[in-house]
N, C-alpha and C positions, 0 to 999 in steps of 0.2 A: 488538288487541281493544279495543273501546270499553268503557270502564268503565260501571258502573251509573248513575252520576250523569250522564255524557254521554248515555247512551241516554235517560234521563229528560228531559234538556234537549231532545233531538231530538224526543221525543214532544210536549213542550210547544210547541216551534217549529211542528210540524205542526198542532197544535190552534190555535195563535195565527194561523196562516195560513188558517184556515177549512177545513182538509182534514178533513172529517168521515168517520167510518168507518175511519180509519187507526190503526194501532198499531205500536209498535216492539217487536220481540221480541229480547231481548238474548242469547238462546241458541238460535238456530235449528238445525234438523237438518242433518246432513251432506249435501252435494251433491257432484257429480262432481269439482269442482275444489277441494274442501276444505270448511271450515266457517266461512265468513265471518260476522261478526256486527257489528251487528245487521241483521236483515231488517226491511224496512218492508212491512207488509201493508195492503191496503185492502179492506174487506168480506171478509176472510179469504183473499185472494189475494195472494201475494208480488208486489210491484211493484218492488222494488229492494233492494240491499244497501249497506251502508256498510262499507268496509274501511279500517282505519287502521294507521298505523305510528308509531313514536316521533317526537316533535317534533324531535329532533336529526338525523333522517335526511332529506336532501333528497328531495322527492317524485319528481323525475325519476329518481333512483337507485332508490327503492323501487318505483316503477311498472314498472321494466324488469326486475326480478329477483324471485325468491322468490314468496311468497303473493300479493302485490298484482298481480304480472304474471299469475299463474294466474287470479285473480279477474277482472282486466280482460278477459282473453280468454275465460273460461269462463262469465261471467254476462252476461245480456242487458242489465241495467241496474244499474250500480254507481257509487257515489261513492267515490273514493280520497281519503284525507286524511292529513296529518301534523299536523293541527289548525290551523295558521295558513293552510293552503292546502287547497282542495277542488277536485277535478276530477271531472266527471261523464262517464262513458263509457257509450255505448250500442252494443251489439254490437261491442265491442273498439275503437271509435273515440271519441276525445275529442270531446265535444259542447259543453262549457263548463267554465269554471273561475272561481274567485274566490279572492282572497288578501288578507290584510291584514297590516300590520306590527305585531306584538305587542310589539316591543322597547320601545316607548314605555311601555306599561303595566307591563312587567316592570322597566324602569329606575326608574319611579316607586315601585315596591314594593321596590326594592333587590335584585332577583333577576336573575341573568344568564340563568338557564333554559337555558343551552347554546345560545342563539341568537346 
């Protein structure tokens, strides 16, 4: 589950990218494969979901089992994330991904963060 601050940041990212008419709902309604959140809507129509797992869980593992696997196969447009890595899936197939190494920032702050 994406916390409120992260959902707010996602809303600000969409706004900053010039995506007008979009909003992030942090508590969307139940769908056939579960209750992923948040859902991203554009002009009142759901255009995608973001499903997250704990930062300590490798995304390959999380995407193959449990809720993230259900969401990947059950939702048309979903971004799976463990926070340092994001993978976009459309109709069950991975279409893109991005990742960055957050250990540098964590080392600078003195936190291991489990990474």
